[in-house]
C-alpha angles and dihedrals in degrees: 000000000000123000088241092061092050090048090055090053091058093049103261092156122177092271096052124107090242093055089055089055089048089058092061121093095256092038093054091052093054094038091061097047124109110252098245091052093043095059099048114121098260096043093045092054091044091050094050091050094047091048092049091048090052096043093051095043127095089257093053125101122276134214113345090004090074091058090047091053093048094047093048091054092044090053091045091059093044091051090047090054090053091052091047128185096133125107091242139006120261127201134196103206131167095264091054097042135093089260111100128217096263093047091048091051090051090051089051092049091052092048093047092049087059089061096249118163120243089254091053091046090051090055091045092052096039093236140104125282087242090059089051091051091052092051091046090052091051091050091049088057091049131259132206124230109189106297094349129086119205127190118179128184118215116235127216090260094056097259129112133253108211138138090213116103109199104221104158117158127185098224131194117230096259089050090052089050091050092050094047090045091053091047090049092054090045094053093043089065092057134073121249095259097046108121092218089057089051091053091046090052091050094049093046090048094052092048093046094048091061095056124102119246088253092052092045090054092052094044093047093052093048094048092046091052088053092050095247122134118196115241124245128251120304113270117233115262089244095045116127087235089072118060125228092253092049090054091049093050089048091057091044091056089051090054094240131146112241130230107204117190117202130206091252090059097256117141120209122193122193146085128297108258101208100183101026118139109245089223088068089065120108088225095043092127091062096055119101121213093245099038116125107231144135132214129244124194101216125216092261091057098254123126124234130187115222124200113227090223092057096057117107099174143350122208141154110278116252113271097038 
């Protein structure tokens, strides 16, 4: 049986990522081979190399298409093994594929965030449940992806509990320019202490730092011509450049509980209550008409007015 016939049985229709590889010069050659010839040592190695060259080229699939291509080829080999006729079985598993370790871990993170069980993730990744467990253990210990550090805790259902959202895109130079240009326009509309401007600066800085000198030169010229200047590095949350209220608003937008430490040693934990009536506050009688203060809704549901001048530090509450 020809490889093309086996591919049809696993659903490699004309629109699939595998069929697009099969239309290439190398792909056509392998696609038309008889299965026993296709899986000999030399042809197997040549096929894996040709597929990797295609997958990682400019013409290859992007984003979810890479997973689609891998899974199609994985299923093709498994179906071929069922049909038999070759001297030995061949497999196209994750560790032998064009998908690298970091990319496989990101695929696992995305699957786990959807609440999939370990068995479902194993099917999704075309690997054993044991391999999934090993990867989950590594993620629980923490892994680094470029400038980002992700630590994910397995749940009892086989998923992951993590605040990290793995959005990693391989961008072309003009796409990087468009993203930085949009971030530049976004930050230009906001004041220096605005927390959204701080986040935009941080994001732009992390993207920019990964560019080559050649790419930076081209991007800088294009942004300058457009009248956009890239922001500096993100200030620390406790930097004097960012006011107490700005830091509180920043945490509010992140959906975090706050731990506010006062000069008298008291610690208040709760959420910023932006529009709360001061008269709701437990300490309302102590508040002067001209006092600069903000309101926290504490964990017990009560409201408390906090004087700006009494704040020593603001941080995310433990557990968030």
